[in-house]
C-alpha angles and dihedrals in degrees: 000000000000093000093043092050091046092049091048093051093050091046092050090051090049092054093043088060093045089055089061092059129082095247135131115270094278117183130200089261089062091057090057089052092050091050094048096045091049088055097038109038113193093022117156131231088256091054090048093047090052090049094048095041093236135115120277087246091057092048092047091051091052092047092049090058090050090048091050092049093048098248098110133040121210118203134167110280110250095226106023117055091195095058139065125222112231121211134168115251122222087269090053092051091046090052090053090052090049091049091048090051090048091051089048089053089052091050090050089052089050088052091050089056100043101023131254094267093053089047091053089053092047093047092049091048092049092046089052092049094047090049089052094045093055088221117193094221134264110347131157121253107216 
């Protein structure tokens, strides 16, 4: 439970800081969409739904919010007339850079509490574990 509690504490701090910004009401699910689309440009709603482990309708609803807010652009798919290609807009990429900087700040705060040397040890251990787990990247756990 230690890892779960630590992740939750950091995630709560992340969202507390987001709340102080003038942003749309972004939820954790949106963050997974940003990460996936950054890694898979021109993905479809079906691709996204499979990655997130949700229905196509749920993925489409989430994408519609992000399109409305200007984070995602939807264009006709080049090879499938029934589908739309999804890409992050400049605003979407800017949000990812902002989120990455915010996570870096939280890691720096963690280092200030445990010490840089301890953080290096923890980071190396986590990287080793992730390499061994063959993780597919950041995905939600519903």
